C-alpha positions in Angstrom: 37.4 162.9 -104.5 39.7 164.1 -101.7 38.1 164.1 -98.4 39.3 167.0 -96.7 37.1 166.8 -93.4 36.7 163.8 -90.9 33.8 163.8 -87.9 33.1 161.0 -85.2 29.9 161.8 -83.8 29.8 159.1 -80.4 26.1 159.0 -79.1 24.6 156.4 -77.0 20.2 154.8 -77.4 18.3 153.4 -75.4 16.8 150.0 -77.6 13.0 149.8 -76.5 13.4 146.3 -75.1 16.5 144.8 -74.2 18.1 142.5 -76.7 19.6 139.0 -75.2 21.8 136.1 -77.7 23.4 133.4 -76.2 26.3 136.5 -75.3 24.6 138.7 -72.7 21.9 141.4 -73.0 22.3 144.7 -74.4 20.4 148.0 -73.4 22.1 150.8 -73.6 24.3 150.3 -77.5 26.9 152.8 -77.9 27.6 154.0 -81.7 30.2 156.4 -83.3 28.4 158.0 -86.5 31.1 159.1 -89.3 30.4 162.2 -91.2 33.1 162.6 -94.0 33.1 166.0 -96.2 35.0 166.4 -99.8 36.2 169.9 -101.0 32.9 170.6 -102.2 31.0 170.6 -99.0 29.7 167.6 -100.0 29.2 164.8 -97.0 28.4 160.9 -96.9 27.5 159.0 -93.9 28.9 155.7 -92.5 28.6 154.0 -88.9 30.8 152.2 -86.6 28.6 149.6 -85.5 31.5 147.9 -83.1 29.4 146.6 -79.4 30.8 148.0 -76.2 32.7 144.6 -75.4 34.2 142.4 -77.8 31.4 139.6 -77.4 30.4 139.7 -81.3 33.6 139.9 -82.8 36.7 141.3 -81.3 36.7 144.3 -82.3 34.9 146.8 -80.4 34.0 151.2 -79.9 36.6 151.9 -78.2 39.3 149.9 -80.3 37.8 151.6 -84.0 37.7 154.6 -82.4 41.8 154.3 -82.2 42.3 152.4 -85.5 40.3 155.6 -87.2 42.0 158.5 -84.9 45.8 156.3 -85.4 45.5 155.0 -88.3 42.5 154.8 -91.0 41.3 158.6 -90.8 45.3 159.5 -91.8 45.5 157.7 -94.3 42.5 158.4 -95.9 42.5 162.9 -95.6 44.0 164.2 -99.0 44.5 160.5 -100.3 43.0 160.9 -103.9 39.7 158.4 -104.7 38.3 158.0 -107.7 36.0 155.5 -107.0 35.0 153.8 -103.2 36.2 150.7 -104.5 39.5 152.4 -103.4 38.9 153.5 -100.3 40.2 149.0 -99.8 43.2 149.6 -101.0 44.1 152.6 -99.1 43.7 150.9 -95.7 45.4 147.5 -96.9 48.3 148.5 -94.5 46.4 147.9 -91.6 45.1 144.2 -90.5 41.5 142.5 -90.2 39.8 146.0 -88.2 37.1 145.6 -90.6 34.2 147.1 -88.6 36.6 150.6 -88.2 37.3 150.4 -92.4 33.8 149.8 -92.8 32.4 152.6 -91.5 34.3 155.0 -93.2 34.1 153.5 -96.6 31.1 153.5 -96.1 30.3 157.2 -95.6 32.7 157.6 -98.7 30.4 155.6 -100.9 27.4 157.9 -99.6 29.2 160.7 -100.7 30.8 159.0 -104.0 26.8 158.6 -104.9 25.3 162.0 -104.0 28.3 163.0 -106.1 27.1 161.3 -109.4 23.3 162.2 -108.1 22.8 158.4 -108.0 20.9 156.7 -105.4 23.2 153.9 -103.2 21.4 151.4 -104.5 22.2 151.7 -107.7 26.0 152.4 -107.8 25.6 149.0 -106.6 24.0 147.7 -108.2 20.7 147.7 -106.4 17.8 145.9 -109.1 14.4 146.4 -106.1 12.2 149.0 -105.3 11.5 147.0 -102.2 13.2 144.9 -100.2 11.7 141.8 -97.6 12.2 142.8 -94.0 12.4 139.7 -91.5 13.1 140.1 -87.5 15.1 139.0 -85.3 13.7 137.5 -81.0 16.1 137.5 -78.6 16.1 134.8 -75.5 13.6 134.7 -73.0 10.8 132.6 -71.8 8.5 130.8 -74.3 5.0 132.6 -73.6 6.8 136.5 -74.4 8.5 135.1 -77.3 5.5 133.9 -78.9 4.1 136.6 -77.6 6.5 139.3 -79.5 6.0 136.8 -83.0 2.6 137.0 -82.9 3.0 141.1 -83.0 5.8 141.1 -85.8 3.3 138.4 -88.3 0.1 141.1 -87.7 3.2 143.7 -88.6 4.1 141.8 -91.6 7.5 140.6 -91.0 8.4 137.2 -93.8 11.6 135.6 -92.0 11.5 134.8 -88.5 15.2 134.8 -86.1 14.9 132.8 -83.0 17.9 133.0 -80.4 19.6 129.7 -79.4 21.7 128.2 -77.1 22.4 124.9 -75.2 20.0 124.0 -73.0 18.0 126.5 -74.7 16.1 125.4 -78.6 14.6 121.6 -78.7 11.9 122.8 -76.9 11.8 126.1 -77.4 11.3 125.3 -81.3 9.0 122.6 -80.4 7.4 125.6 -78.6 6.9 127.9 -81.5 6.6 125.7 -83.9 3.4 124.1 -82.2 2.1 127.4 -81.9 3.3 128.4 -85.7 3.8 125.2 -88.2 4.4 127.1 -91.2 6.6 130.2 -89.8 9.5 131.4 -92.0 11.9 130.4 -88.9 15.0 129.8 -88.4 17.9 130.2 -85.2 20.9 131.7 -83.9 23.6 130.3 -82.1 25.8 132.5 -82.1 28.6 130.1 -81.9 27.0 128.5 -79.3 27.8 124.6 -79.5 30.6 122.4 -80.6 30.9 119.2 -82.5 29.9 117.7 -79.2 26.9 119.0 -79.6 26.2 117.0 -82.8 22.8 114.8 -81.5 20.7 117.9 -79.7 21.4 119.7 -83.3 20.4 117.0 -85.3 16.8 116.4 -83.6 16.0 119.6 -84.9 16.2 118.7 -88.2 12.5 117.6 -87.4 10.9 121.5 -86.9 11.7 122.6 -90.8 14.0 125.2 -89.9 15.1 127.2 -93.4 18.7 127.8 -91.5 20.7 127.4 -88.5 23.3 129.9 -88.0 26.7 129.9 -86.8 25.9 127.4 -84.3 29.6 126.2 -83.8 32.8 128.0 -83.6 32.9 132.3 -84.4 36.4 131.2 -86.6 35.4 127.8 -87.8 34.8 126.7 -91.1 35.6 122.8 -91.3 33.7 121.6 -88.3 30.3 123.3 -89.5 30.9 121.3 -93.2 31.3 118.2 -91.1 27.8 119.0 -89.4 26.6 119.9 -92.6 27.2 116.5 -94.1 25.5 115.6 -90.9 22.3 117.9 -90.8 19.3 118.2 -93.6 19.0 121.5 -92.2 21.2 124.8 -94.1 23.6 126.0 -91.8 24.1 129.6 -92.0 27.6 131.0 -91.9 28.0 134.7 -90.3 31.0 134.9 -87.8 33.3 132.9 -89.8 32.8 134.7 -93.0 34.6 138.6 -93.0 36.0 138.4 -96.2 36.0 137.0 -99.7 38.1 134.7 -99.6 36.2 133.2 -96.6 33.0 132.8 -98.3 35.0 131.1 -101.5 37.4 128.5 -99.1 34.1 127.9 -96.6 31.7 127.4 -100.4 34.3 124.9 -101.5 34.3 123.1 -98.1 31.1 122.9 -98.0 30.4 124.3 -94.5 27.4 126.5 -95.3 23.9 126.2 -97.6 23.6 130.0 -97.2 25.7 133.0 -96.3 24.7 136.4 -93.9 26.7 139.5 -95.2 27.4 141.9 -92.5 28.8 145.5 -94.1 30.9 146.0 -91.1 32.1 142.2 -90.5 33.4 142.0 -93.6 34.8 145.6 -93.8 32.8 147.4 -96.1 29.9 147.6 -99.0 32.7 146.5 -101.9 33.9 143.6 -100.0 30.0 142.7 -99.6 29.2 143.3 -102.9 32.0 140.8 -104.1 30.7 138.1 -101.4 27.2 138.9 -103.4 28.8 138.1 -106.9 30.9 134.7 -105.7 27.3 133.4 -104.1 25.3 134.3 -107.5 27.7 132.3 -109.1 27.5 129.1 -106.8 24.3 129.7 -106.2 24.8 129.6 -102.2 21.9 131.9 -100.4 22.3 135.3 -99.4 20.9 137.5 -97.5 21.6 141.1 -95.2 22.5 140.8 -91.2 21.7 143.4 -89.1 23.5 144.8 -85.5 21.1 146.7 -83.1 22.4 149.8 -86.0 21.1 153.2 -86.4 18.8 154.4 -89.1 22.3 155.8 -91.0 23.4 152.0 -91.2 20.5 150.7 -91.6 20.2 152.9 -95.1 23.5 150.8 -95.9 21.6 147.5 -95.8 18.6 148.2 -97.7 21.0 149.3 -100.1 22.4 146.3 -100.8 19.8 143.8 -99.6 18.6 145.6 -103.2 21.2 143.2 -104.8 19.8 140.5 -106.7 20.7 137.8 -105.2 19.6 138.7 -101.4 16.6 136.4 -101.6 15.9 135.6 -98.3 14.6 138.4 -95.8 17.0 139.9 -94.0 17.3 141.7 -90.7 16.5 144.5 -91.8 13.6 145.9 -89.3 11.7 149.3 -88.8 13.6 152.2 -86.9 10.9 152.4 -84.3 11.8 148.1 -83.5 14.4 150.1 -82.0 14.5 153.0 -81.2 11.6 155.7 -80.0 12.9 157.8 -82.3 16.4 157.3 -84.9 19.2 159.1 -86.3 17.6 159.7 -90.0 14.3 161.3 -91.8 12.1 159.5 -92.9 12.4 156.2 -90.0 13.1 153.1 -91.6 9.8 152.0 -91.8 7.9 148.1 -92.7 5.2 147.8 -94.8 3.3 144.6 -94.9 6.7 142.9 -95.0 8.6 145.4 -97.2 10.6 148.2 -97.6 10.9 150.5 -99.8 14.6 151.5 -101.1 15.1 154.8 -101.6 15.3 157.3 -104.1 17.2 159.8 -103.1 20.8 160.4 -103.9 23.5 158.4 -101.2 22.1 156.5 -98.7 18.3 157.8 -99.6 17.8 159.7 -96.0 17.9 162.5 -94.5 20.1 162.7 -91.5 18.9 164.5 -88.7 21.8 166.6 -87.1 20.2 168.3 -85.3 18.8 165.2 -82.8 22.6 163.8 -82.9 23.8 166.6 -81.3 21.4 166.2 -78.2 22.1 162.5 -78.0 25.8 162.8 -78.8 28.1 162.5 -75.6 31.4 163.6 -77.8 32.9 164.8 -81.4 36.1 164.7 -82.5 36.8 166.8 -85.7 39.9 165.9 -88.7 40.9 168.4 -91.4 43.8 168.5 -94.2 
């Protein structure tokens, strides 16, 4: 295939509920929807899911736009692409900037699947007809979080993640465990701790957490290896894993027992699949993380989560969990804790271009 046109749709969507982590609170979500078109006029979609500020990684919406406009789109336009795996080679001259790369690469995967008239799940090697849904509960007061969890239990979600940080951890988890003694519960620290907090983290072992996600530095695998030896609770790495090589080294060092794969963080679906295959070979547990994304990126997550070794429910909630209206038709729905893997070609959802036109703030178009 050859990509003859790329469009960037700059949108902003308001979350139904503000989302708080150890880094801060998000209410209005800026996103860039990426539309690629081949010579026959067929279209694929991706999404830039970087945040407006560099709190999660060094990338932001604006840095991604710069990389897309000035480097990645010019490199991709007119290039002969035999398979989506080729996109990584096309982008090899640009270091890191994984979220910008992933947005274009995922759009190419969607387009390629449509050209082949197969689902993205099938193209990736997915084996599941449904994927299990997990949910994230942001930091709030204990009673509000308990009420939120109770509602999500009724909705059938199968794994519950709460955000923690120093001073808001032990008592919070203790209170939640008192109400939900057998809940599949994990804690996400977003790098809020250091090894000086090791005694406090060890206290969390008594609450039978599924895992503690990214307790230490966002670029660390060495200190996590030491911490994992001291903890009974499995450590899950998130921000530290931005490539297959990071995953390989972390596994060899014993830095974690679980890995959270975010397509955008690792630079696209090709690298995400390589990490999946490695973890399957090494017996390391795996799940798909979320980024407060729209339905386009959520559809890519569903396809990835259909691969056989994603055995832990991911951060893939219903569209209505976040948005009054999503940008896809139908919206992602959770039924008794499961999400159907779509059967239409590509990402399997129709992009609601009429709605996108209503909420977009700017459109940039690039052609051969």
